[in-house]
C-alpha positions in Angstrom: 19.0 -18.3 3.8 16.5 -21.1 3.7 12.8 -20.7 4.7 10.4 -23.5 5.6 9.4 -24.1 2.0 13.1 -24.8 1.1 13.3 -27.8 3.5 12.0 -31.4 3.3 10.5 -32.2 6.7 9.4 -35.8 5.7 10.2 -38.1 8.6 12.6 -35.5 10.1 13.1 -34.5 13.8 13.0 -30.7 14.0 14.8 -28.6 16.6 12.6 -25.6 16.8 14.0 -22.5 18.7 11.3 -20.1 19.7 10.7 -17.1 22.0 7.7 -17.9 24.2 9.0 -15.9 27.1 5.8 -14.7 28.9 4.9 -12.8 32.0 3.6 -15.0 34.7 1.2 -13.7 37.4 -0.5 -15.6 40.2 0.7 -18.9 38.8 -0.7 -18.4 35.4 0.5 -17.0 32.0 -0.7 -13.4 31.9 -0.3 -13.0 28.1 0.0 -16.0 25.7 0.6 -13.9 22.6 4.0 -15.3 21.9 2.8 -18.9 22.4 0.0 -18.4 20.0 2.5 -16.9 17.5 4.4 -20.2 17.0 1.3 -22.3 16.2 1.3 -21.7 12.4 5.0 -22.7 12.0 4.4 -25.8 14.2 1.3 -26.9 12.2 3.1 -26.3 8.9 6.1 -28.5 9.8 3.8 -31.3 11.1 1.6 -31.1 8.0 4.8 -31.3 5.9 5.6 -34.7 7.4 7.9 -33.9 10.4 8.2 -36.9 12.6 8.8 -34.9 15.8 9.3 -31.3 16.8 11.6 -30.6 19.8 10.9 -27.1 21.1 13.8 -25.1 22.5 12.8 -22.0 24.5 13.8 -19.7 27.3 11.8 -18.0 30.1 12.9 -15.2 32.4 16.5 -14.4 33.3 19.3 -16.1 35.1 19.9 -19.8 35.8 17.8 -20.1 39.0 15.1 -22.7 38.6 11.7 -21.4 39.9 8.0 -21.5 39.1 8.6 -18.4 36.9 11.6 -19.8 34.9 10.4 -23.3 34.1 8.2 -24.0 31.0 5.5 -26.1 32.5 2.7 -23.6 32.0 3.9 -22.9 28.5 3.6 -26.6 27.5 0.1 -26.8 28.9 -1.0 -23.8 27.0 0.6 -24.9 23.8 -1.1 -28.3 24.2 -4.4 -26.5 24.3 -3.6 -24.4 21.2 -2.3 -27.3 19.2 -5.1 -29.6 20.4 -2.5 -32.3 21.1 -0.2 -33.1 23.9 3.1 -31.3 24.2 5.4 -33.6 26.3 7.4 -31.4 28.7 10.8 -32.6 29.9 12.4 -31.3 33.1 15.9 -30.8 31.6 17.4 -29.9 28.2 20.4 -32.1 28.2 21.0 -35.7 29.0 17.3 -36.5 28.4 15.6 -39.4 26.7 13.0 -38.1 24.2 10.1 -40.5 23.6 10.3 -41.5 19.9 6.6 -41.6 19.5 6.0 -38.1 20.8 5.1 -35.5 18.1 5.7 -32.4 20.2 8.3 -32.2 22.9 9.4 -29.2 24.9 12.7 -29.2 26.7 13.3 -27.2 29.8 14.3 -23.5 29.7 17.7 -23.5 27.8 18.9 -20.6 29.8 19.0 -22.7 33.0 22.0 -24.5 31.4 25.0 -23.3 29.3 22.9 -21.4 26.7 24.6 -18.0 27.4 27.8 -19.2 29.0 30.7 -16.8 28.4 33.0 -19.8 27.8 32.5 -20.5 24.1 33.6 -24.2 24.5 30.8 -24.8 27.0 28.2 -23.2 24.6 29.5 -25.3 21.7 29.4 -28.5 23.9 25.8 -27.7 24.8 24.9 -27.1 21.2 26.6 -30.4 20.2 24.5 -32.3 22.7 21.3 -30.7 21.5 22.1 -31.4 17.9 21.7 -35.1 18.6 17.9 -34.5 19.2 17.2 -33.4 15.7 17.8 -33.6 12.0 16.7 -30.1 11.0 17.0 -26.7 12.8 14.4 -23.9 12.6 14.6 -20.5 14.3 11.6 -18.3 15.1 13.2 -16.5 18.0 13.9 -13.1 16.4 13.9 -11.4 19.8 17.0 -13.5 20.8 18.8 -13.4 17.4 21.2 -10.6 18.6 22.5 -13.0 21.3 25.5 -15.2 20.6 24.0 -18.1 22.5 24.2 -21.9 22.1 20.7 -22.5 20.6 20.8 -19.2 18.6 24.1 -19.2 16.9 26.2 -22.3 17.8 23.5 -24.9 17.1 22.6 -23.8 13.6 26.2 -23.7 12.6 26.4 -27.4 13.5 23.2 -28.4 11.6 23.3 -28.9 7.8 19.6 -28.4 7.3 18.4 -25.2 8.8 15.9 -22.4 8.1 14.0 -19.4 9.4 10.5 -20.1 10.6 7.5 -18.0 9.6 7.9 -15.5 12.4 11.6 -14.8 11.7 10.9 -14.6 7.9 8.1 -12.1 8.6 10.5 -9.9 10.7 13.3 -9.9 8.1 10.9 -9.2 5.2 9.3 -6.3 7.2 12.4 -4.6 8.5 14.9 -5.0 5.7 13.2 -2.4 3.4 13.6 0.1 6.3 17.3 -0.6 6.6 17.6 -0.2 2.8 15.9 3.2 3.0 13.0 2.0 0.9 10.4 4.2 2.7 8.1 7.0 1.7 8.5 10.4 3.3 7.9 12.1 5.6 9.5 9.3 7.7 9.4 9.6 11.5 11.3 7.7 14.2 10.1 7.7 17.8 13.0 6.7 20.1 12.5 6.4 23.8 13.7 4.4 26.8 16.2 4.9 29.6 19.6 4.8 27.8 21.2 6.3 24.7 23.6 3.4 24.3 20.9 1.0 23.1 19.4 3.5 20.7 22.4 5.4 19.3 23.1 2.9 16.5 19.6 3.1 15.0 19.5 7.0 15.3 22.9 7.2 13.5 21.8 4.6 10.8 18.8 6.8 9.9 20.5 10.2 10.0 20.0 10.6 6.3 16.6 8.9 6.1 14.4 10.1 8.9 12.7 13.4 8.5 11.7 13.6 12.2 13.2 12.0 15.3 10.9 12.2 18.3 12.5 11.6 21.7 11.0 10.6 25.0 11.9 8.8 28.3 15.3 9.0 29.9 16.9 9.6 26.5 15.0 12.8 26.1 16.1 13.9 29.6 19.7 13.5 28.6 19.2 15.6 25.5 17.3 18.3 27.5 20.1 18.4 30.1 22.6 18.7 27.2 20.7 21.8 26.0 21.1 23.4 29.4 17.7 22.6 30.9 17.3 21.7 34.6 15.8 18.2 34.7 15.6 18.0 38.5 16.1 14.5 39.7 15.0 12.9 36.5 16.8 9.9 35.0 19.6 11.1 32.7 23.1 10.0 31.7 25.6 12.7 32.6 28.4 10.9 30.7 26.3 10.9 27.4 25.5 14.6 27.3 28.3 15.4 24.8 27.1 12.5 22.6 23.6 14.0 22.8 25.0 17.3 21.6 26.8 15.6 18.7 23.7 13.7 17.6 21.6 16.9 17.7 24.2 18.7 15.6 24.4 15.9 13.0 20.6 15.8 12.6 20.5 19.6 12.2 23.3 19.5 9.7 21.3 17.2 7.5 18.2 19.5 7.6 16.2 17.0 9.6 14.1 17.7 12.8 15.0 16.5 16.3 12.0 16.9 18.6 12.5 17.0 22.4 9.7 17.7 24.9 8.4 21.3 25.3 6.5 20.3 28.4 6.6 17.3 30.7 4.7 15.4 33.3 6.5 15.6 36.6 6.2 14.2 40.1 8.3 14.1 43.3 7.9 10.3 43.6 7.3 7.3 41.4 4.0 5.7 42.5 0.4 5.3 41.5 -0.5 7.8 44.2 2.0 10.4 43.1 0.7 13.9 42.4 1.5 14.5 38.7 1.8 18.0 37.2 2.2 19.2 33.6 4.8 22.0 33.4 6.9 23.7 30.6 10.4 22.2 30.5 11.9 25.4 31.7 9.9 25.1 35.0 11.4 21.8 36.0 13.6 22.1 39.2 14.6 20.7 42.5 13.4 17.2 43.3 11.0 17.0 40.4 11.2 13.9 38.2 10.2 13.9 34.5 8.1 10.8 34.0 6.2 11.4 30.8 6.0 13.9 27.9 3.5 16.7 28.5 0.1 17.1 26.9 1.2 19.8 24.4 4.3 17.7 23.4 2.1 14.6 23.1 -0.3 16.5 20.7 2.6 17.8 18.7 4.1 14.3 18.4 0.7 12.8 17.5 0.3 15.4 14.7 3.7 14.6 13.2 2.9 10.9 13.3 -0.4 11.2 11.6 1.2 13.3 8.8 3.9 10.8 8.2 4.1 8.2 5.5 6.2 5.8 7.6 6.8 5.6 11.4 9.0 3.5 13.6 8.3 3.4 17.3 10.6 1.9 19.9 10.0 2.5 23.6 7.3 4.2 25.6 7.9 7.9 26.1 7.0 7.8 29.8 6.8 5.4 32.7 3.8 3.7 31.1 3.3 1.0 33.7 1.9 3.7 36.0 -1.4 5.3 34.8 -0.4 8.9 35.7 2.6 8.7 33.3 1.0 6.7 30.4 -0.8 9.4 28.5 2.1 10.2 26.1 2.6 6.6 25.1 -1.1 6.0 24.7 -1.4 9.1 22.4 1.5 7.9 20.3 -0.1 4.4 20.0 -3.5 5.9 18.9 -1.8 8.3 16.5 0.0 5.4 14.8 -3.3 3.7 14.3 -4.7 6.8 12.7 -1.6 7.2 10.5 -2.3 6.2 6.9 1.3 5.4 6.2 3.3 2.3 7.2 3.7 1.8 10.9 6.3 -0.3 12.8 6.4 -1.0 16.5 9.2 -2.8 18.4 10.1 -3.5 22.0 8.1 -5.3 24.7 7.1 -2.1 26.6 5.7 -0.5 23.4 3.8 -3.6 22.6 2.6 -3.7 26.2 1.0 -0.2 25.7 -0.7 -1.4 22.6 -2.0 -4.5 24.3 -3.2 -2.5 27.3 -5.3 -0.4 25.0 -6.8 -3.4 23.3 -5.4 -2.3 20.0 -5.1 -5.2 17.5 -1.6 -5.8 16.1 -3.3 -5.8 12.7 -3.7 -2.1 13.1 0.0 -1.7 12.3 2.1 -2.6 9.3 4.4 -4.7 11.6 4.7 -5.3 15.3 8.1 -6.8 16.0 8.6 -9.5 18.6 12.1 -8.1 19.4 13.1 -4.9 21.0 16.9 -5.2 21.2 17.1 -7.4 18.2 15.0 -4.9 16.1 17.3 -2.0 17.2 20.5 -3.9 16.4 19.1 -5.0 13.0 18.0 -1.5 12.1 21.4 -0.2 13.3 23.0 -2.3 10.5 24.5 -4.8 12.9 24.8 -8.4 12.0 22.6 -10.6 14.2 24.4 -13.8 15.2 21.2 -15.8 15.0 20.5 -14.6 11.4 24.1 -15.0 10.3 24.2 -18.6 11.5 21.3 -19.4 9.2 23.0 -18.1 6.1 
């Protein structure tokens, strides 16, 4: 795979795929972290002589055009950060790009055939976009697990292509984990709603992780599989046998699977809900498990602090509500206190860190991709990465 230093940008037009997908609130970008992150690659390419950089990006979901799915605000903010104008176009195909413009941003590619299930439509879209550039650079790690037009089809068309600084950083940080090049004890914190999205990474690290800490809906499924009443908590009935198999495999290898001993419960999900901390055996009726309990959080924090390497993906509770945020906040702080290597992935986990005002520099690596990080660490081939090879 090529990196930026392997390409000659002199007088070249660059097609630059990025992930600047940002939350928008009250007509403004609430968090510009991802926009700030692409500035170093942009400056490097321009300093290396690039004639023009055409930015390809997505925002939100679906193909409905709205104030929250167009990229107007992103172009304005990037212009401020780059201290030069970013020309924003209102479409991403059939456009006329001003030859004199240094920085151009096309409209949200997902409003077009970016993710069309019809492969021929994706390839036709990619062929049109290829006319706008001479070189392709990908910095959208969070989308690299998608077989989309600008992620996999476009780089296959382009002869000159490379990973940008962000993608290079992700690959260099995560590959040693996949290779098992970690110090022990090594701890994985796996949380979230569904087992399906996490099973691959748990299985990949059966023989490597010393501790697997579970939270969220995944933990509820494991608790139910062990015979506990989880009330009306989120769980996957059809995955309980899989949960038993995973627990058995981890035990066979002499590793430790940790599920909550106590939990934070409520009868409703709201900021005004009355939350109680109860031992797991006391959950019943209409109670909903919405966070790990205080004792479990302390136990998890102790394991994390004693580890030489930790991966965290997914908050262990409903962290967007203050009553159910304690477990995730304690994990975040414990990772800061951990003297080993610490890796964080997934937008919600990063959101917890940001809400606490913790600098990303406090961790060994904060991944820009949740699903992409999980698939990469599961040993899956990422279409966006493969297309650069």
